[in-house]
C-alpha positions in Angstrom: -79.8 181.6 -16.3 -76.7 181.2 -18.3 -73.3 181.7 -16.7 -71.8 182.8 -19.9 -73.7 183.6 -23.1 -72.2 184.7 -26.4 -74.6 186.2 -29.0 -73.5 186.6 -32.6 -69.9 187.4 -31.4 -67.4 189.0 -33.9 -63.9 190.2 -33.3 -61.0 191.1 -35.6 -57.4 192.1 -35.5 -56.7 194.8 -38.1 -58.4 193.4 -41.3 -58.7 189.7 -40.3 -61.8 188.4 -38.6 -60.8 185.9 -35.9 -64.2 185.3 -34.3 -67.2 185.2 -36.7 -70.8 185.0 -35.5 -70.2 182.7 -32.5 -73.2 181.8 -30.3 -72.5 179.9 -27.1 -74.5 179.2 -24.0 -72.6 177.9 -20.9 -74.7 176.6 -18.1 -73.9 176.0 -14.4 -72.5 172.7 -13.2 -71.2 171.6 -16.6 -67.7 171.1 -17.9 -66.7 172.7 -21.2 -63.5 172.5 -23.1 -62.3 174.9 -25.8 -60.1 173.1 -28.3 -58.7 173.8 -31.8 -55.5 174.3 -33.8 -53.1 177.2 -33.2 -54.4 180.5 -34.4 -58.1 179.5 -34.5 -59.2 182.1 -31.9 -59.3 180.2 -28.6 -57.3 182.8 -26.7 -59.2 185.7 -28.3 -62.5 184.0 -27.3 -61.3 183.6 -23.7 -60.2 187.2 -23.5 -63.6 188.3 -24.8 -65.3 186.3 -22.2 -63.1 187.8 -19.4 -63.6 191.4 -20.7 -60.0 191.9 -21.6 -61.2 192.5 -25.2 -64.6 194.0 -26.2 -66.6 192.5 -29.1 -66.8 194.6 -32.3 -70.2 193.0 -33.0 -72.5 190.9 -30.9 -72.5 190.6 -27.1 -70.9 188.6 -24.2 -73.0 188.2 -21.1 -71.6 187.0 -17.8 -74.4 186.1 -15.4 -76.6 188.4 -17.4 -74.2 191.3 -17.4 -73.1 192.7 -20.8 -69.3 193.0 -20.8 -69.5 196.0 -23.1 -71.3 197.9 -20.3 -69.0 197.3 -17.3 -65.4 197.4 -16.5 -63.0 194.5 -16.3 -62.9 195.1 -12.5 -66.6 194.1 -12.4 -66.3 191.1 -14.7 -63.4 189.5 -12.8 -65.7 189.1 -9.8 -67.3 186.3 -11.9 -64.6 184.9 -14.3 -60.8 184.8 -14.4 -58.0 184.4 -16.9 -54.6 182.9 -16.3 -52.0 184.2 -18.8 -49.8 181.5 -20.3 -46.7 183.3 -19.4 -47.7 183.1 -15.7 -47.8 179.3 -15.9 -44.1 179.2 -17.0 -43.2 180.8 -13.6 -44.8 177.9 -11.8 -42.7 175.3 -13.5 
């Protein structure tokens, strides 16, 4: 089973599509890195995975659970997100 699975994922802010048709399958015991230039959608993708945003098209599954069907409270039992502003407090 996949830990995280994205199927034809789409998300937009107002009239601009940020995430377009993303498919991703993240397996256990592997290391993944999300890289790209500023504004390419890395943070949006992370927020979709954590359930802080809901996909407008497609699906995000965390351990087989569709994030559209459960609350953030349920999702955070499996994944977490550290806001960048929080890291500044640790400096």
